[in-house]
C-alpha positions as a Markdown table, in Angstrom:
| # | Residue | x | y | z |
|---|---|---|---|---|
| 1 | Met | -0.2 | 0.0 | 0.1 |
| 2 | Lys | 1.5 | 3.4 | -1.2 |
| 3 | Ile | 1.7 | 6.2 | 2.0 |
| 4 | Asp | 2.2 | 9.7 | 0.8 |
| 5 | Asp | 1.9 | 11.3 | 4.4 |
| 6 | Pro | 4.1 | 10.5 | 7.0 |
| 7 | Arg | 0.9 | 11.2 | 9.4 |
| 8 | Gln | -0.6 | 8.0 | 8.0 |
| 9 | Phe | 1.7 | 5.9 | 9.8 |
| 10 | Gly | 1.1 | 7.2 | 13.3 |
| 11 | Lys | 3.7 | 6.6 | 16.1 |
| 12 | Val | 6.2 | 3.9 | 14.9 |
| 13 | Ala | 8.5 | 2.0 | 17.5 |
| 14 | Val | 11.5 | 0.9 | 15.7 |
| 15 | Ala | 12.1 | -2.5 | 17.4 |
| 16 | Met | 15.9 | -3.5 | 17.6 |
| 17 | Gly | 18.3 | -5.1 | 19.8 |
| 18 | Gly | 16.8 | -7.8 | 21.6 |
| 19 | Thr | 19.1 | -10.7 | 23.1 |
| 20 | Ser | 20.4 | -12.6 | 19.9 |
| 21 | Ala | 24.0 | -12.9 | 18.9 |
| 22 | Glu | 23.3 | -10.1 | 16.4 |
| 23 | Arg | 22.1 | -7.6 | 18.9 |
| 24 | Glu | 24.8 | -5.3 | 18.2 |
| 25 | Ile | 24.3 | -5.5 | 14.5 |
| 26 | Ser | 20.5 | -4.8 | 15.0 |
| 27 | Leu | 21.2 | -1.7 | 17.1 |
| 28 | Thr | 23.2 | -0.2 | 14.4 |
| 29 | Gly | 20.8 | -0.7 | 11.7 |
| 30 | Gly | 18.0 | 0.5 | 14.0 |
| 31 | Arg | 19.4 | 3.8 | 14.8 |
| 32 | Ala | 20.0 | 4.5 | 11.1 |
| 33 | Val | 16.5 | 3.5 | 10.2 |
| 34 | Thr | 14.9 | 5.6 | 13.1 |
| 35 | Ala | 16.9 | 8.4 | 12.0 |
| 36 | Ala | 15.8 | 8.3 | 8.5 |
| 37 | Leu | 11.9 | 7.9 | 9.1 |
| 38 | Gln | 12.6 | 10.9 | 11.2 |
| 39 | Arg | 14.2 | 12.8 | 8.6 |
| 40 | Gln | 11.0 | 12.3 | 6.5 |
| 41 | Gly | 8.6 | 13.6 | 9.4 |
| 42 | Val | 7.9 | 10.1 | 10.5 |
| 43 | Asp | 7.2 | 10.0 | 14.5 |
| 44 | Ala | 9.5 | 7.1 | 15.0 |
| 45 | Val | 11.0 | 6.1 | 18.1 |
| 46 | Ala | 14.0 | 3.6 | 18.6 |
| 47 | Val | 12.9 | 1.1 | 20.8 |
| 48 | Asp | 15.5 | -1.6 | 22.4 |
| 49 | Ile | 13.1 | -4.5 | 23.3 |
| 50 | Gly | 16.2 | -6.2 | 25.1 |
| 51 | Asp | 14.5 | -9.5 | 26.6 |
| 52 | Arg | 11.1 | -7.9 | 27.6 |
| 53 | Pro | 9.4 | -7.2 | 24.4 |
| 54 | Leu | 5.9 | -7.0 | 25.5 |
| 55 | Ala | 7.0 | -4.4 | 28.4 |
| 56 | Ala | 8.8 | -2.5 | 25.3 |
| 57 | Leu | 6.2 | -2.2 | 22.6 |
| 58 | Gly | 2.9 | -3.1 | 24.6 |
| 59 | Gly | 0.8 | -0.1 | 26.2 |
| 60 | Lys | 2.8 | 2.6 | 24.6 |
| 61 | Gly | 0.6 | 4.1 | 22.1 |
| 62 | Phe | 2.7 | 2.4 | 19.2 |
| 63 | Asp | 0.6 | 2.3 | 16.0 |
| 64 | Arg | 2.9 | 0.1 | 14.3 |
| 65 | Val | 6.3 | -1.6 | 14.6 |
| 66 | Phe | 9.5 | -1.5 | 12.2 |
| 67 | Asn | 10.7 | -4.6 | 13.0 |
| 68 | Leu | 14.7 | -4.4 | 13.0 |
| 69 | Val | 15.4 | -7.2 | 15.5 |
| 70 | His | 18.0 | -10.1 | 13.9 |
| 71 | Gly | 18.0 | -13.7 | 14.8 |
| 72 | Arg | 15.9 | -15.4 | 17.6 |
| 73 | Gly | 13.3 | -13.5 | 19.0 |
| 74 | Gly | 12.8 | -10.8 | 16.6 |
| 75 | Glu | 13.4 | -12.8 | 13.1 |
| 76 | Asp | 11.7 | -16.3 | 14.1 |
| 77 | Gly | 8.2 | -15.5 | 14.5 |
| 78 | Val | 8.2 | -14.8 | 18.4 |
| 79 | Leu | 8.3 | -11.3 | 18.2 |
| 80 | Gln | 5.8 | -11.4 | 15.2 |
| 81 | Gly | 3.4 | -13.5 | 17.3 |
| 82 | Leu | 3.6 | -11.2 | 20.0 |
| 83 | Leu | 2.8 | -8.4 | 18.0 |
| 84 | Glu | -0.1 | -10.2 | 16.3 |
| 85 | Ala | -1.8 | -10.8 | 19.9 |
| 86 | Leu | -1.2 | -6.8 | 20.8 |
| 87 | Gly | -2.9 | -6.0 | 17.4 |
| 88 | Leu | 0.1 | -3.8 | 16.3 |
| 89 | Pro | 0.8 | -3.9 | 12.6 |
| 90 | Tyr | 4.7 | -4.9 | 11.7 |
| 91 | Thr | 7.0 | -5.2 | 8.9 |
| 92 | Gly | 8.1 | -7.8 | 7.0 |
| 93 | Ser | 6.9 | -11.5 | 6.8 |
| 94 | Gly | 4.2 | -13.1 | 9.5 |
| 95 | Val | 4.7 | -15.9 | 11.9 |
| 96 | Leu | 5.0 | -18.6 | 9.4 |
| 97 | Gly | 7.1 | -16.8 | 7.0 |
| 98 | Ser | 9.5 | -15.8 | 9.5 |
| 99 | Ala | 9.8 | -19.1 | 11.5 |
| 100 | Leu | 10.2 | -21.3 | 8.5 |
| 101 | Ser | 12.9 | -18.6 | 6.9 |
| 102 | Met | 15.0 | -18.6 | 10.3 |
| 103 | Asp | 15.2 | -22.5 | 10.6 |
| 104 | Lys | 17.9 | -23.6 | 7.9 |
| 105 | Leu | 16.6 | -27.0 | 8.1 |
| 106 | Ala | 13.0 | -26.0 | 7.6 |
| 107 | Thr | 13.8 | -24.1 | 4.8 |
| 108 | Lys | 15.6 | -26.7 | 2.8 |
| 109 | Leu | 12.9 | -29.1 | 3.6 |
| 110 | Cys | 10.6 | -26.8 | 2.1 |
| 111 | Trp | 12.7 | -26.0 | -1.1 |
| 112 | Arg | 13.4 | -29.6 | -1.7 |
| 113 | Gly | 9.6 | -30.6 | -1.4 |
| 114 | Ala | 8.8 | -27.9 | -3.7 |
| 115 | Gly | 11.6 | -28.9 | -6.3 |
| 116 | Leu | 13.6 | -25.9 | -6.0 |
| 117 | Pro | 17.7 | -26.5 | -5.8 |
| 118 | Thr | 19.5 | -26.6 | -2.6 |
| 119 | Pro | 22.5 | -28.2 | -1.7 |
| 120 | Asp | 22.6 | -31.7 | 0.1 |
| 121 | Trp | 22.8 | -31.5 | 3.7 |
| 122 | Val | 23.4 | -33.3 | 7.1 |
| 123 | Val | 22.1 | -33.1 | 10.7 |
| 124 | Leu | 24.7 | -33.2 | 12.9 |
| 125 | Arg | 23.4 | -34.5 | 16.3 |
| 126 | Glu | 26.0 | -36.3 | 17.6 |
| 127 | Ala | 29.7 | -37.3 | 17.2 |
| 128 | Gly | 28.7 | -40.5 | 15.1 |
| 129 | Asp | 27.1 | -38.4 | 12.5 |
| 130 | Leu | 30.3 | -36.8 | 11.6 |
| 131 | Ala | 31.7 | -39.7 | 9.4 |
| 132 | Ala | 28.3 | -40.1 | 7.7 |
| 133 | Cys | 28.4 | -36.6 | 6.9 |
| 134 | Ser | 31.9 | -37.0 | 5.4 |
| 135 | Gly | 30.9 | -39.9 | 3.3 |
| 136 | Arg | 27.8 | -38.4 | 1.8 |
| 137 | Leu | 28.7 | -34.7 | 1.3 |
| 138 | Gly | 32.5 | -35.0 | 0.9 |
| 139 | Phe | 34.8 | -31.8 | 1.1 |
| 140 | Pro | 35.0 | -29.0 | 1.3 |
| 141 | Leu | 31.6 | -28.4 | 3.3 |
| 142 | Ile | 30.1 | -26.1 | 5.6 |
| 143 | Val | 29.1 | -26.5 | 9.2 |
| 144 | Lys | 26.2 | -24.2 | 10.4 |
| 145 | Pro | 24.1 | -23.3 | 13.3 |
| 146 | Ile | 20.5 | -24.5 | 12.1 |
| 147 | Leu | 19.1 | -21.4 | 14.3 |
| 148 | Glu | 21.5 | -18.7 | 13.7 |
| 149 | Gly | 22.1 | -16.0 | 11.1 |
| 150 | Ser | 24.6 | -13.6 | 10.0 |
| 151 | Ser | 27.2 | -16.6 | 9.6 |
| 152 | Ile | 27.5 | -16.7 | 13.4 |
| 153 | Gly | 29.0 | -20.3 | 14.5 |
| 154 | Met | 29.8 | -21.1 | 10.8 |
| 155 | Ser | 32.9 | -22.9 | 9.6 |
| 156 | Lys | 34.5 | -23.8 | 6.1 |
| 157 | Val | 35.7 | -27.4 | 6.5 |
| 158 | Glu | 38.2 | -28.6 | 4.1 |
| 159 | Met | 39.1 | -32.0 | 5.8 |
| 160 | Ala | 37.8 | -34.8 | 7.9 |
| 161 | Ala | 40.3 | -33.8 | 10.7 |
| 162 | Glu | 38.7 | -30.2 | 11.0 |
| 163 | Leu | 35.1 | -31.3 | 11.3 |
| 164 | Gln | 35.0 | -32.5 | 15.0 |
| 165 | Asp | 36.2 | -29.0 | 16.0 |
| 166 | Ala | 33.9 | -27.1 | 13.6 |
| 167 | Trp | 30.9 | -29.2 | 14.8 |
| 168 | Glu | 31.7 | -28.4 | 18.6 |
| 169 | Ala | 32.0 | -24.5 | 17.6 |
| 170 | Ala | 28.6 | -24.4 | 16.1 |
| 171 | Arg | 26.6 | -26.5 | 18.5 |
| 172 | Asp | 27.5 | -23.8 | 20.9 |
| 173 | Tyr | 24.4 | -22.0 | 19.2 |
| 174 | Gly | 22.1 | -25.0 | 19.1 |
| 175 | Pro | 21.2 | -27.7 | 16.5 |
| 176 | Val | 23.9 | -28.0 | 14.0 |
| 177 | Met | 23.7 | -29.1 | 10.2 |
| 178 | Ala | 26.6 | -29.6 | 7.5 |
| 179 | Glu | 26.2 | -28.5 | 4.1 |
| 180 | Ala | 27.8 | -29.5 | 0.8 |
| 181 | Trp | 30.0 | -26.5 | -0.4 |
| 182 | Ile | 29.3 | -25.3 | -3.8 |
| 183 | Asp | 32.1 | -24.1 | -5.7 |
| 184 | Gly | 31.0 | -20.8 | -7.7 |
| 185 | Glu | 29.9 | -17.5 | -7.5 |
| 186 | Glu | 27.6 | -16.1 | -4.5 |
| 187 | Tyr | 24.8 | -13.8 | -5.0 |
| 188 | Thr | 22.3 | -12.1 | -3.0 |
| 189 | Ala | 18.8 | -11.2 | -4.5 |
| 190 | Ala | 17.0 | -8.7 | -2.4 |
| 191 | Met | 13.0 | -8.6 | -2.2 |
| 192 | Leu | 10.8 | -5.4 | -1.4 |
| 193 | Gln | 6.9 | -5.4 | -1.7 |
| 194 | Gly | 6.9 | -8.3 | -4.0 |
| 195 | Glu | 9.7 | -6.8 | -6.6 |
| 196 | Met | 13.1 | -8.3 | -6.6 |
| 197 | Leu | 16.0 | -5.7 | -6.9 |
| 198 | Pro | 19.3 | -5.9 | -8.7 |
| 199 | Leu | 21.5 | -9.0 | -7.9 |
| 200 | Ile | 24.4 | -8.2 | -5.8 |
| 201 | Arg | 27.5 | -10.6 | -6.4 |
| 202 | Leu | 29.8 | -10.9 | -3.4 |
| 203 | Glu | 33.5 | -11.6 | -3.3 |
| 204 | Thr | 36.1 | -12.0 | -0.2 |
| 205 | Pro | 39.5 | -13.2 | 0.0 |
| 206 | Arg | 38.3 | -15.2 | 3.2 |
| 207 | Ala | 37.3 | -18.6 | 3.1 |
| 208 | Phe | 33.6 | -17.7 | 2.8 |
| 209 | Tyr | 31.5 | -14.5 | 3.3 |
| 210 | Asp | 31.5 | -14.7 | 7.6 |
| 211 | Phe | 30.5 | -12.2 | 9.9 |
| 212 | Glu | 33.8 | -10.6 | 9.5 |
| 213 | Ala | 33.5 | -10.2 | 5.9 |
| 214 | Lys | 30.0 | -9.1 | 6.2 |
| 215 | Tyr | 30.3 | -6.5 | 9.1 |
| 216 | Arg | 33.7 | -5.5 | 9.4 |
| 217 | Ala | 36.4 | -6.2 | 6.6 |
| 218 | Asp | 37.2 | -3.6 | 3.9 |
| 219 | Asp | 38.5 | -6.0 | 1.3 |
| 220 | Thr | 34.9 | -7.6 | 0.6 |
| 221 | Arg | 33.8 | -6.5 | -3.2 |
| 222 | Tyr | 30.0 | -6.1 | -3.7 |
| 223 | Leu | 29.4 | -5.9 | -7.4 |
| 224 | Cys | 25.8 | -4.3 | -8.4 |
| 225 | Pro | 25.8 | -4.8 | -11.5 |
| 226 | Cys | 26.5 | -8.4 | -10.7 |
| 227 | Gly | 27.8 | -8.7 | -14.2 |
| 228 | Leu | 25.3 | -11.7 | -15.5 |
| 229 | Pro | 23.6 | -11.3 | -18.8 |
| 230 | Ala | 20.2 | -9.7 | -18.2 |
| 231 | Ala | 18.4 | -13.2 | -19.0 |
| 232 | Glu | 20.4 | -14.9 | -16.7 |
| 233 | Glu | 20.0 | -12.4 | -13.7 |
| 234 | Arg | 16.4 | -12.4 | -14.3 |
| 235 | Ala | 16.3 | -16.4 | -14.0 |
| 236 | Leu | 18.1 | -16.2 | -10.6 |
| 237 | Gln | 15.7 | -13.4 | -9.5 |
| 238 | Gln | 12.7 | -15.4 | -10.4 |
| 239 | Leu | 14.0 | -18.6 | -8.6 |
| 240 | Ala | 14.5 | -16.2 | -5.4 |
| 241 | Ala | 11.3 | -15.1 | -5.9 |
| 242 | Arg | 9.6 | -18.2 | -6.0 |
| 243 | Ala | 12.1 | -19.2 | -2.8 |
| 244 | Cys | 10.4 | -16.6 | -0.8 |
| 245 | Glu | 6.7 | -17.7 | -2.0 |
| 246 | Val | 7.6 | -21.5 | -0.9 |
| 247 | Leu | 8.3 | -20.2 | 2.5 |
| 248 | Arg | 5.6 | -17.4 | 2.7 |
| 249 | Val | 8.1 | -14.5 | 3.1 |
| 250 | Ser | 6.4 | -11.3 | 2.5 |
| 251 | Gly | 7.1 | -7.4 | 2.4 |
| 252 | Trp | 10.9 | -7.6 | 2.3 |
| 253 | Gly | 13.7 | -9.8 | 2.5 |
| 254 | Arg | 17.0 | -11.3 | 0.8 |
| 255 | Val | 17.9 | -14.8 | -0.5 |
| 256 | Asp | 21.3 | -15.7 | -0.7 |
| 257 | Leu | 22.0 | -18.3 | -3.4 |
| 258 | Phe | 25.1 | -19.6 | -5.3 |
| 259 | Arg | 25.8 | -20.4 | -9.0 |
| 260 | Asp | 28.1 | -23.1 | -9.7 |
| 261 | Arg | 30.9 | -23.6 | -12.4 |
| 262 | Gln | 28.0 | -25.2 | -14.7 |
| 263 | Gly | 25.9 | -22.3 | -14.1 |
| 264 | Arg | 23.5 | -24.2 | -12.2 |
| 265 | Pro | 21.8 | -22.0 | -9.2 |
| 266 | Trp | 21.7 | -23.1 | -5.5 |
| 267 | Leu | 19.6 | -21.6 | -2.8 |
| 268 | Ile | 21.3 | -21.2 | 0.6 |
| 269 | Glu | 19.0 | -19.2 | 2.8 |
| 270 | Val | 16.7 | -16.2 | 3.6 |
| 271 | Asn | 16.8 | -13.6 | 5.8 |
| 272 | Thr | 13.5 | -12.3 | 6.7 |
| 273 | Val | 14.7 | -9.0 | 8.6 |
| 274 | Pro | 18.0 | -8.0 | 6.7 |
| 275 | Gly | 20.8 | -5.7 | 8.1 |
| 276 | Met | 20.5 | -2.3 | 7.7 |
| 277 | Thr | 24.0 | -1.2 | 8.4 |
| 278 | Asp | 26.7 | 0.6 | 6.3 |
| 279 | His | 28.1 | -2.8 | 5.2 |
| 280 | Ser | 24.2 | -4.0 | 4.3 |
| 281 | Leu | 23.3 | -5.7 | 0.8 |
| 282 | Val | 19.3 | -4.5 | 0.8 |
| 283 | Pro | 20.5 | -0.9 | 1.0 |
| 284 | Met | 23.0 | -1.5 | -1.9 |
| 285 | Ala | 20.7 | -3.3 | -4.0 |
| 286 | Ala | 17.9 | -0.4 | -3.7 |
| 287 | Arg | 20.6 | 2.2 | -4.5 |
| 288 | Ala | 21.3 | 0.3 | -8.0 |
| 289 | Ala | 17.3 | 0.4 | -8.2 |
| 290 | Gly | 17.3 | 4.4 | -7.8 |
| 291 | Leu | 16.3 | 4.0 | -4.3 |
| 292 | Asp | 18.2 | 5.9 | -1.5 |
| 293 | Phe | 18.2 | 4.7 | 1.9 |
| 294 | Glu | 15.3 | 7.0 | 3.2 |
| 295 | Arg | 13.2 | 5.9 | 0.2 |
| 296 | Leu | 13.9 | 2.3 | 1.0 |
| 297 | Val | 12.9 | 2.5 | 4.7 |
| 298 | Trp | 9.6 | 4.4 | 3.8 |
| 299 | Arg | 8.9 | 1.5 | 1.5 |
| 300 | Ile | 9.8 | -1.0 | 3.9 |
| 301 | Leu | 7.6 | 0.7 | 6.7 |
| 302 | Glu | 4.8 | 0.5 | 4.2 |
| 303 | Thr | 4.8 | -3.1 | 4.3 |
| 304 | Ser | 3.2 | -2.9 | 7.9 |
| 305 | Val | 0.2 | -0.9 | 6.4 |
| 306 | Ala | -0.4 | -3.6 | 3.8 |
| 307 | Arg | -0.4 | -6.0 | 6.6 |
């Protein structure tokens, strides 16, 4: 729904912080979003929900919520369910889309069931699963927590001797899976109000696009235009759109995917509350589509009105 007058949004809580491992990233982006909304005349208030989202958001006279809480408690359907109960419209995906997308295993099961391409995987529940993982996936592979974002707890494993340590590092964050490594180019596809923004190709000298490469490193390269022929870029955008549809992702989000050396696409994961820092990808893709940061946050806030 298109909004022209900032008063139509009412009083907006920009929810940020929370308690997940992505708390600091959320606070940084949340402050930037709040300032951008205020510059446009929106009555926006920065709210660190901490570990008490009901106390932070309930009964405070808010008309809607711009959700920028990453990870567990903000991106997994929990906050969305609370806001539904409070009758507060909010940005982005609903309870189901958020819960499915935050769970990397559920995501892959949905995609596989819909016939969409995603790399093979093995769930690592106990030490005995490591040998089976090696035999099924080969090397290299990537070990990742099933319920975390921002590449937290992830490790690229080049040989069997490294697998135990990678598993132990990841299980500090909950259940763990190993995924076959895709040798090729990495892309991300941002979605805004049902439309796909220009693709970004990611290049890093690190082993993979990890937390350091995402938020701190200055040697990560972001290529937008991505360098693909128009028809091939459209094909990846259409696949990303279908990936969102299968998971019931709505409003805005970002799909991460690879294209292997044979040109085949592979879906990796979806972020339903993407980052909004100066290193973040959705603002980058929006700029390539002619949307500055202020216009982007306005468009994201409009998704709460559509709800």
